[in-house]
C-alpha positions in Angstrom: 0.1 -0.1 0.0 1.5 3.4 -1.0 0.7 6.1 1.3 -1.1 9.1 0.0 -2.1 12.2 1.5 -5.6 11.3 1.2 -5.3 7.8 2.9 -3.1 9.3 5.8 -6.0 12.0 6.4 -8.5 9.2 6.4 -6.6 7.2 8.8 -6.0 10.1 11.1 -9.4 11.2 11.1 -10.6 7.8 11.7 -8.3 7.1 14.7 -8.2 10.3 16.5 -10.2 13.1 17.8 -9.4 16.9 18.2 -8.0 17.2 21.6 -6.2 19.6 23.7 -3.2 18.5 25.5 -3.7 18.9 29.4 -0.3 21.0 29.6 -1.0 22.9 26.7 -4.7 23.7 26.4 -4.2 26.7 24.0 -3.6 24.2 21.3 -6.1 21.5 19.8 -4.3 18.3 18.1 -5.7 15.4 16.3 -4.7 12.6 18.9 -5.6 9.3 20.1 -8.2 9.4 22.9 -8.0 5.8 23.8 -4.1 5.6 23.8 -3.5 1.9 24.6 -5.9 0.6 22.3 -5.2 2.9 19.5 -1.6 2.3 20.1 -1.6 -1.5 19.9 -4.2 -1.5 16.7 -2.6 1.1 14.7 1.0 -0.2 15.4 0.0 -3.7 14.3 -2.0 -2.0 11.2 0.9 0.3 10.1 3.3 -2.5 10.6 1.6 -4.5 7.8 2.2 -1.9 5.4 5.7 -1.1 6.5 5.1 2.1 8.3 6.3 3.4 11.8 4.3 3.3 15.0 2.1 6.5 15.4 4.1 8.7 17.5 2.4 11.4 15.8 -1.0 10.7 17.5 0.4 11.3 21.3 1.4 14.5 22.8 4.5 13.3 24.6 5.8 15.0 28.0 8.8 16.6 26.2 6.9 18.4 23.6 4.2 19.3 25.9 6.8 21.0 28.5 8.5 22.6 25.4 5.7 23.8 23.9 4.4 25.3 27.3 7.7 27.1 27.5 7.7 28.7 24.3 4.1 30.0 24.8 5.1 31.3 28.1 8.3 32.8 26.8 7.4 34.2 23.1 10.6 36.1 23.0 12.7 32.9 22.5 11.0 32.5 18.9 9.5 36.0 18.1 10.6 37.3 14.5 13.0 34.4 14.2 13.0 31.4 12.0 12.4 28.3 13.8 13.1 24.6 13.0 10.9 21.9 15.2 13.0 18.8 15.0 11.1 15.4 15.1 7.9 17.3 15.1 5.6 14.3 15.5 2.1 15.9 16.1 3.6 19.5 15.4 2.4 20.7 18.9 5.9 22.6 19.5 6.0 23.9 16.0 2.3 25.1 16.4 3.3 26.9 19.6 6.3 28.5 17.9 4.0 29.8 15.4 1.5 31.1 17.8 4.3 32.8 19.7 5.3 35.1 16.7 8.0 33.0 14.9 8.9 34.6 11.4 8.6 31.0 9.9 8.5 27.6 11.1 9.6 24.4 9.5 8.6 21.1 11.2 10.6 18.0 10.3 9.8 14.3 10.8 10.9 11.4 8.8 7.4 9.4 9.5 5.5 9.8 6.3 2.4 10.4 8.4 3.6 13.5 9.9 3.2 15.9 7.2 -0.4 15.2 7.0 -0.8 15.0 10.7 0.9 18.3 11.2 -1.0 20.0 8.1 -4.4 19.0 9.8 -3.2 20.3 13.3 -1.9 23.5 11.8 -5.1 24.1 10.3 -7.0 23.4 13.3 -5.2 26.2 15.2 -5.1 28.7 12.3 -1.3 28.8 11.8 1.1 28.1 9.0 3.8 25.6 9.1 6.3 24.3 6.6 7.2 20.7 6.4 10.3 18.7 5.5 10.3 14.8 5.6 14.1 14.2 5.0 16.5 13.5 7.6 18.0 17.0 8.4 20.7 15.5 10.7 24.0 17.0 9.8 22.6 19.9 7.7 22.3 23.6 8.4 19.1 25.6 7.1 20.1 28.7 8.9 17.6 28.3 11.4 17.8 30.9 14.5 16.2 28.4 16.9 15.9 24.6 16.9 13.3 22.9 19.2 13.3 19.4 20.0 10.9 17.6 22.2 11.8 14.2 23.6 14.4 13.3 21.2 17.2 11.5 23.4 15.4 7.8 23.7 17.9 5.9 21.8 21.7 5.7 21.9 22.4 5.7 18.2 20.2 8.5 17.7 21.5 10.8 20.7 25.0 10.0 19.2 24.1 11.6 16.0 22.1 14.7 17.5 24.8 15.8 19.7 27.7 16.8 17.3 25.0 18.3 15.1 23.4 20.4 17.8 27.0 21.4 18.7 27.7 22.4 15.3 24.6 24.5 15.1 25.2 26.0 18.3 28.6 27.0 17.4 27.3 29.0 14.5 25.0 30.8 16.6 21.8 28.8 16.9 19.6 28.6 20.0 18.6 25.3 20.5 16.1 24.1 23.2 15.3 20.4 24.2 12.1 19.4 26.2 13.2 15.9 28.0 11.1 13.9 30.5 14.5 12.0 32.0 15.1 9.9 28.8 18.3 7.9 29.2 20.4 9.5 26.7 20.3 13.1 27.4 23.7 14.4 27.6 25.1 14.7 30.9 26.9 17.9 30.5 26.7 21.1 28.3 23.2 21.8 29.0 21.5 24.9 30.9 18.3 24.2 32.8 15.7 26.5 31.9 12.4 25.2 33.4 10.8 22.0 34.8 7.2 21.1 34.3 5.0 18.4 36.0 3.3 17.1 32.9 0.2 14.9 32.7 0.6 11.8 30.3 -1.1 8.6 29.4 -0.1 5.8 31.7 -0.4 3.1 29.0 2.4 4.7 27.2 4.7 6.1 30.1 3.8 3.9 32.9 3.1 7.0 34.7 0.4 9.7 35.3 2.7 12.7 35.5 6.4 13.2 34.0 8.9 15.6 35.5 9.7 17.2 32.1 12.9 19.8 32.0 13.5 22.2 29.1 17.3 22.6 28.5 19.2 24.9 26.4 22.0 22.9 24.6 25.4 24.3 24.8 24.8 26.6 27.9 26.2 26.4 31.2 27.5 23.0 32.1 25.5 20.9 34.7 
């Protein structure tokens, strides 16, 4: 089965509802409302056609914390070009657009994300560009890079750290939202804020995740 925008939209509308994440109620997203059942069902269904699990269907703690911080501190992105890396549902990208970014690019290699983000952007009355390629190692002249919950696998983290370091070295501001994932760097981070974010127990084995927003390349910890 070849995924098209039409089939992706049909799938998303059939398996999600327009929901406001508890920590960022200003934003509405097409999300799974019965997380455990939808995760199992869609993961199996998508696996049959060779597509990844539906990470885009959930508002993960790292993204919620980062989006909250951007909405509360719009000066971080106001009048700047923003990349929301590993965007998923587009939550953080939408927050950046609402906070006054000049331009917002969401990127994610999951082929469902372009349609999900387009639907979510439209639901919130904002405009977001999309790139479905692997941008790690590239430089698109973004002023700010936002990354929610990206340090969950060692190989991925090992690719991200030098890329983030290169972007920081040329002057980009890099903010990461992280709920205590195993492969978050142990140094070179500046703590900006901590949030207690409600999450889905079926996915996180908790009802609340303590989520920190870090600036990459700031004061060592």
